C-alpha positions in Angstrom: 13.4 -12.2 -1.5 13.3 -8.4 -1.6 16.9 -8.3 -2.6 16.2 -10.6 -5.6 13.3 -8.3 -6.6 15.5 -5.2 -6.3 18.2 -6.8 -8.4 15.8 -7.9 -11.1 14.2 -4.5 -11.3 17.6 -2.8 -11.7 18.7 -5.2 -14.4 15.5 -5.0 -16.4 15.3 -1.2 -16.0 18.9 -0.8 -17.3 18.1 -3.2 -20.1 15.3 -0.9 -21.3 17.1 2.4 -20.7 20.4 1.5 -22.3 19.3 -0.6 -25.2 20.9 -3.8 -24.0 24.5 -2.5 -24.0 25.7 -4.8 -21.2 27.3 -8.1 -21.9 24.6 -10.7 -22.6 26.2 -13.5 -20.5 26.1 -11.4 -17.3 22.5 -10.5 -17.8 21.6 -14.1 -18.6 23.4 -15.4 -15.6 21.7 -12.9 -13.3 18.3 -13.7 -14.7 18.9 -17.5 -14.3 19.8 -16.9 -10.7 16.7 -14.8 -10.2 14.5 -17.6 -11.6 16.2 -20.3 -9.5 15.7 -18.3 -6.3 12.1 -17.5 -7.1 11.3 -21.2 -7.8 12.9 -22.2 -4.5 11.1 -19.5 -2.7 7.8 -20.9 -3.9 8.5 -24.5 -3.0 10.6 -24.4 0.2 9.4 -23.6 3.7 10.6 -20.2 4.7 13.2 -21.5 7.3 14.6 -23.9 4.7 14.7 -21.1 2.1 16.5 -18.7 4.4 19.1 -21.3 5.5 19.8 -22.8 2.1 23.5 -22.5 1.2 22.9 -22.7 -2.6 20.3 -19.9 -2.4 22.7 -17.8 -0.4 25.6 -18.4 -2.8 23.3 -17.4 -5.8 22.1 -14.3 -4.0 25.6 -13.1 -3.4 26.5 -13.8 -7.0 23.3 -12.0 -8.1 24.1 -8.9 -6.1 27.7 -8.9 -7.5 26.5 -9.3 -11.1 23.9 -6.5 -10.6 26.6 -4.2 -9.3 28.9 -5.1 -12.2 26.1 -4.5 -14.7 25.3 -1.1 -13.2 29.0 -0.1 -13.3 29.3 -1.2 -16.9 26.2 0.7 -17.9 27.4 3.9 -16.2 30.8 3.4 -17.9 29.3 3.0 -21.3 26.9 5.9 -20.8 29.8 8.1 -19.8 31.8 7.0 -22.9 28.9 7.9 -25.2 28.2 11.3 -23.7 29.2 14.2 -26.0 32.3 16.1 -24.8 32.1 19.8 -24.0 34.4 21.7 -26.3 34.3 25.0 -24.3 36.3 26.1 -21.3 34.5 28.1 -18.6 36.3 31.4 -17.7 
């Protein structure tokens, strides 16, 4: 569950810091997976939660989406930085 919390924190922080520049569908998919995993965590016994194949698949996808969102945000941030017009001698 800690991985889910970390992914959610990263996604929501980047959302605030970068004015929602990332693709909406990726963010929505990640947040849907977070909500699904949270609900299962609340209702399933721990052993069932940890061995559930659907939860594992969604966690893997969530981590991949989070990484993709982070990379896209860094890429967009780099593209929007002003270029230095001077050369150091």
